Each structure stands twice: as structure tokens, then as C-alpha cells.
C-alpha positions in Angstrom: -34.8 1.1 -22.4 -32.2 -1.8 -22.4 -29.4 0.8 -22.1 -31.2 2.4 -19.3 -31.3 -0.7 -17.4 -27.7 -1.4 -18.1 -26.9 2.1 -16.9 -28.7 1.4 -13.8 -26.9 -1.8 -13.1 -23.6 -0.3 -13.9 -24.3 2.4 -11.4 -25.4 0.0 -8.8 -22.1 -1.9 -9.1 -20.0 1.2 -9.5 -21.4 2.7 -6.1 -20.6 -0.6 -4.3 -17.3 -0.6 -5.9 -16.2 2.6 -4.9 -17.3 2.4 -1.3 -15.3 -0.9 -0.9 -12.4 0.4 -2.9 -11.7 3.1 -0.3 -12.3 0.7 2.5 -10.0 -1.8 1.0 -7.2 0.7 0.0 -7.3 2.4 3.5 -6.9 -1.1 5.2 -4.1 -2.1 2.7 -2.2 1.0 3.5 -2.6 0.5 7.2 -1.1 -3.1 6.6 1.8 -1.7 4.5 2.5 0.8 7.1 2.6 -1.7 9.8 4.6 -4.1 7.8 7.3 -1.3 6.9 7.5 -0.2 10.4 7.8 -3.8 11.8 10.5 -4.4 9.2 12.4 -1.2 10.0 12.3 -1.7 13.6 13.7 -5.2 13.3 16.7 -4.0 11.1 17.3 -1.2 13.7 17.1 -3.6 16.6 19.5 -6.2 15.1 23.1 -6.2 16.3 24.5 -7.3 13.0 23.6 -8.6 9.6 23.9 -12.2 10.9 21.3 -11.1 13.6 18.4 -10.1 11.2 16.2 -12.7 9.7 14.3 -11.1 6.9 11.8 -14.2 6.6 11.1 -14.4 10.2 10.4 -10.5 10.2 8.0 -10.9 7.2 6.3 -13.9 8.8 5.7 -12.0 12.1 4.5 -9.0 10.3 1.9 -11.0 8.2 0.8 -12.8 11.4 0.3 -9.6 13.2 -1.9 -8.4 10.4 -3.5 -11.6 9.7 -7.0 -10.4 10.3 -6.7 -7.3 8.2 -5.1 -9.3 5.5 -8.1 -11.8 5.5 -10.6 -8.8 5.3 -8.6 -7.4 2.4 -8.6 -10.7 0.5 -12.4 -11.1 1.2 -12.9 -7.5 0.0 -10.9 -8.0 -3.2 -13.2 -11.0 -4.2 -16.2 -8.7 -3.7 -14.6 -5.8 -5.8 -13.8 -8.3 -8.6 -17.5 -9.2 -8.7 -18.4 -5.7 -8.8 -16.0 -5.0 -11.7 -17.5 -8.2 -13.7 -21.0 -6.4 -13.0 -19.7 -3.2 -14.5 -18.2 -5.0 -17.5 -21.3 -6.7 -18.2 -23.3 -3.6 -18.2 -21.0 -1.2 -20.0 -22.8 1.1 -22.3 -21.7 4.1 -24.6 -22.7 6.3 -21.3 -20.7 4.1 -18.9 -17.2 3.4 -19.3 -15.6 0.4 -17.5 -12.0 1.3 -18.6 -11.3 3.6 -15.5 -12.7 1.1 -13.2 -10.5 -1.7 -14.7 -7.7 0.5 -14.3 -8.3 1.2 -10.7 -8.9 -2.4 -9.9 -5.6 -3.2 -11.3 -3.7 -0.5 -9.2 -5.6 -1.8 -6.0 -4.6 -5.3 -6.8 -1.0 -4.4 -6.9 -1.2 -2.8 -3.7 -3.1 -5.6 -2.0 -1.0 -8.3 -3.5 2.2 -6.6 -2.0 0.9 -6.0 1.3 -0.8 -9.4 1.7 2.3 -11.2 0.5 5.3 -9.0 1.3 8.6 -10.0 -0.2 12.1 -8.7 -1.4 14.3 -6.4 0.6 13.2 -3.6 3.0 14.1 -1.1 0.2 12.2 -2.7 -2.5 9.2 -3.4 -0.3 8.9 0.1 0.8 9.5 1.6 -2.8 6.9 -0.6 -4.3 4.6 0.1 -1.3 4.8 3.9 -1.8 4.4 3.4 -5.6 1.4 1.2 -5.5 -0.4 3.2 -2.6 -0.1 6.3 -4.6 -1.1 4.8 -7.9 -4.3 3.2 -6.1 -5.2 6.6 -4.7 -4.7 8.3 -8.0 -6.9 5.8 -9.9 -9.6 6.2 -7.4 -9.4 10.1 -7.9 -9.7 9.4 -11.6 -13.0 7.6 -11.3 -14.9 10.8 -10.7 -13.2 13.1 -13.3 
């Protein structure tokens, strides 16, 4: 009977986790696409290397996405609470491992897009990698 209660609690947190995971991953993907586009445009529109300011470009992109970044950060706090709820209620029938992996993948993606850095090439490569990893980790939850 105790295991049944733990299973029910685990399922409750897992359901909330999965809904918010998709919402957060989509928003993070939108932010990353926006940042990549703004960065690329700034490079294309500069007259020379001296004319392009990477820090200013990143700051502008973050400011333009500030509302969505705040939403992603708030969602990640809730998602962390859901992971803790699942971890506390793990049973032989309910494994936390896949959720923990997916959380780490989503955290990589959200950390990158909420605090972009590096060169355009390194950012876009990391963004593509983390975006794909987060999507694959979500797919793995239901297999």
C-alpha cells in the first residue's frame, strides 16, 4: 500500500513534469533561435570586424528575450521541484533515472539560452546539440 501511494505521487509529479518540460523546451528553443538569428544578422550587417561588438549583440538579444527568459527560469524552478518529488517517491515500478537525465539535458539547453556566450559558431553548435539532446531525452521518458 505504501508503494501504491509512492507510485501515485510519482505519477502526479511526472505528469506535471512532462507538461512543463515540453513548454519550457519549446520556449528555450524559440529563445535560442532568436538569439542565433540576431547574432547572425549583427555579423552580416557589420562593415568590418571592428564594427561588430559581440557583447552588445548578446546583451541586445537577451534584453529582447527577457520576458521569455524569465518564464524559462521560473519554469525550471518548478521542474526542479517536480524532479525532487519524483526522486522522493521512486519505487521499483517507477524509475527516476530517465527523468533525471532529461532534467540535466533541459538544464544544459536553458542555461545556454538564458546566458549566451562564446563565439557565434560555438553558441550555435552548442544550441543545436543541447536542443536535440533535450528533445531525445523527452522521447526517452515514454519508452
